[in-house]
N, C-alpha and C positions, 0 to 999 in steps of 0.2 A: 868122643874126641877129648883129649887131655886138656886141662886148663891152660898149661903152658903153651901148647900148640895154638890154642884160640887167641891168646894174647899176642903171640908172634904174628899171627895173620892180621889181627886188628891193627897192629903198629905199622905194618907195611902198606896199609891202604893209602893211596895217594890223596892228599888233601885237596887237590884240584878237581876231585870227582864232583860232577854236577848232580847234587842231591835234590835240586828243585825242579827238575824236568828240563825238557829241551828248550824252553823259552827263556831260561835264566842264564846269563853268561857265567862262564867259569871265572872264579876269582882265586887269587893266591891267598895264603893264610894271612899275610900282612895286610891285604886289602879287606878281607872279611872281618877281621877282628882289629879294632883300634889299639894302638900301642898305649901302654900305661906309662904315665910320666912319674918318675921317681923324684920325690922331694929330697933335696940335698939337706944335710944337717946344718945347724946354725954355725957350727965351727967352720964349715967351708965357706960360709957367706960373710964372715968377718972381713971388713976392709974392702968388700967388693960391691957395696951399694952404690949404684950409679944414678939414682933418682934425684929429684930436687931436694936440696938440703934446706932446713929452716934457717931463715935469716934473723939475725939479732937486731932488735929495734933499738938503735942507739939513742934515739930521741926520747922514747918512753923510759929507758933506763935513766937518762940524765934528768928527766922531769921527776922521776920517782926519788932520786937521790937528792934533788935540790927543791924539795916541795915548798919550803918557806920562800925561797927566792922567786919561784914561779908564781906563787900566790900574790906576792907584792909587786911583781913586774908591771901589771897594768897601771898601778899608781905612778910609778916612775915614768912609764911611757906617756901616760896622759899628762903628767906635770911638764915633761920636756916639750911635748907637742904644744901645750897651752902657752908655755913661755916662748917658744919659737914663733907662734902666731903673733903674740904681742910685740916681740922684737921686730919682726918683719913689718908689722903695721907702723911701728914708730920710725924705722929708718928708711922706709920706702917713700916717704913724702905723701902718703895717702891721708886724707882727712880722717881723724880719729872716730868721727861719727859714721856709723854704718849707712851706706847709701844703697837702696834696693836696686837702683839702676846700674850699679857698678858690679861687674863680674868678679872683681877682686874682693869686694865686700861679701858677696854671696859665698865665695869660696872660703873666706875667713870664717864666716858663720858656721858653715858645715864642718870645718876643721875644729872649731871650738866645741861644737856639739860632740864630735867623736872623742876629743880629748877629755871632756867632762864625763862621757860615758865610760871611758877607760878608768878614770879615777874612781867613779862609783862602783865599777865592777871589782876593783881591788879592795874597796872599803867593805863590801858585803861578803867578802870571803869568810869562811867559818872561823869563829873565835872560840876560845875555851880549851878544854882539855880533851884529848882524844882518849877514849876508854873502850874497854871490851870486857864487861862484867856479866858473866853468865853463871847460873847456879851449877856447880860441879856435880850435884846429885841428881840432876835432871836425867831422865832416860835418854839414851842415844837418839831415838827417833825424834824426840822433842827438840833436843839441842841441835840436831842436824837441820830440822825444818826452820828453826829460828834463825840460824846462820844463813840458810839459803834465802829466807825472806829478806834479811838485811842486805845481802849481796845483790839481790835482784833490785830492791828499791834504790840502793845507792848508785847502781849502774844506770838505770833508765829514768830516774826521776830526780828532782832537786832535793831529795831526802839527805839530811846530814846527821840526824839523830833518831834513835828508836828506843822507846821504853815500852816494855810489856809487863803489865800487872795482872796477876790472876789469883783469885781467892785472897785478895788484900795483901798479896806479897809480890814484890818486884822480882821477876825471874830473869829479866834481861835489861841491860842498859849498855848501848853500843853506839859508836859514832862519836860526835862531839857533845860535850857536856859542860855546864858551867863549872868554874873552879870552886873548890870547897872553901867555905868561909874561914877555915883554919889557915888558908894560904900555904898548904903543904904540898902543892903541886898535884893533888889528887882531884878526881871528879866529885862534884857534889852528889851526895847520896839521895836516893829517892825515898821519901817517907810515904810508903804506899797507903797506910791507913789514913793519913791526913789528905792525901791526894784524892782518894775515893770518896771522902766526905765533903770535898769541895763542890761548889755550885756547878762548875764546868763538867766534871765527871758525872755528878748526879744527874744533870740534864741529859747527858749522852746515854746513861744507863736507863733512864726512864723512857726515853724515846726509842731506844733500841736501834737508832739509825746513826749513820756516820755524820760527824760535825766537822765542817771545814772553816777554819779561821784564816781567811785569805790574807788579811793584813793584821798580824798579831798585835801590833802596837796600838790598834784602835780598840782592843778589847780589854776591859778591866780584869778579866779572868787570867791575864798573863801572869799575875802575881802568884797564881796557884801552880805555876809550872817553873819554879825557880831552878830546877836542874837543867833546863835547856840553856844553850849559849845565849848571851845577852843580845846578840844580833840576829836571833832567829826571826824570820820574817813571816812565815806561814806555818800552820800546824793543822794536822788532820788527827782527829780523835775517832778511832774505830772501835766500836764495842765488840767484845768477844763473848757472845752469848749474854748471859746475865751474871757472869762471874768475873769477867776480866775486861781489860781495855788496852789498846795499843795506841801509843802517842808517837806520831811521826812529825818531826820538825824539819822544815826546809829553809834554805837560805835566800829565797827569792819571793818577793811579794806576788801573790797569785800565781805561784810557780807550778802548782799542781793542776793539770788539765782535767777535763771531764773524764777522759779515758783513764788517767791515773787514779782518779777517785773510784771509778767503777772497778778497776783492777784491784785496788786496795780492799774494796768491799769483798770481793771474791776471795782474796787472800785471808781476810779476817774470818770468813766462814770456814775455810779449810783449817786454819790454825785453831779455831774454836773446837772443831771436831777432834783434832789431835790432842789438845790439852784436856778436853773432857774424857778422852779415852785413857790417857796415861796418868793424869794428875789428880783426878777426883778421889782416888782411893789412897793417895800418898799422905802420910802424916804432914801436917803443916810445918813441923819443925824442919823438915828437909828443905822447905822453900824459904826459910828464914836466912839461911847462910848464903848470902849473895856476895 
């Protein structure tokens, strides 16, 4: 039989032929084989997206553009509330002395407490100069990890300042910092050599364990951290192996929880491994230009 005759015979065979025996129903070609879905090109999809569209957060945008106003707003709200309570007490004919049996006195005391809390919340807002100083010669993996650590800490904890020192060189200073003594509008620089020789860092490096200064104003070692904002309330000193240290400043007294401390310890171990991998073999001159 010629090849052409065989092909012609094959092509005319009916697709509805039952090849599986008498017990299987006959199916048409469209039922036996699923149809293929052809993806349309991106040019045909332009302007035809009908799914939910992302909404713009007007409140977040306004807060971001008016950061200074938002930070000082609790002071004004607390001051106005405090004044309103005093005026109401004076003109309402109620005795100026608080009476525990009077519902009005109890309400006034609660309002006074809320007003004072608002004022204090405004006063403890971060002060100083906002900076972002990172060594431009750091390898990309190190720089990316440092920035990721800062973003994570500032988002989920009370952290407002971060300084990382490795091999007696400051490789990162980010967040809020004290203003330079020259009053030039720049952040105060970190003297890494002097910092590492101080009693606070020496104690941390010798112990090899994290140190938490929950109320910084009570510790005389505060003078060894002049680069932190003047109103820093709490500090965590996290050793990075035996060659470095991370200093994390917060704006709230006892603001770092036990979970925060444990998490920062894990971050410190990971950062220590990264720095040891990439920086131990780099010339120190690369780490001086911060």
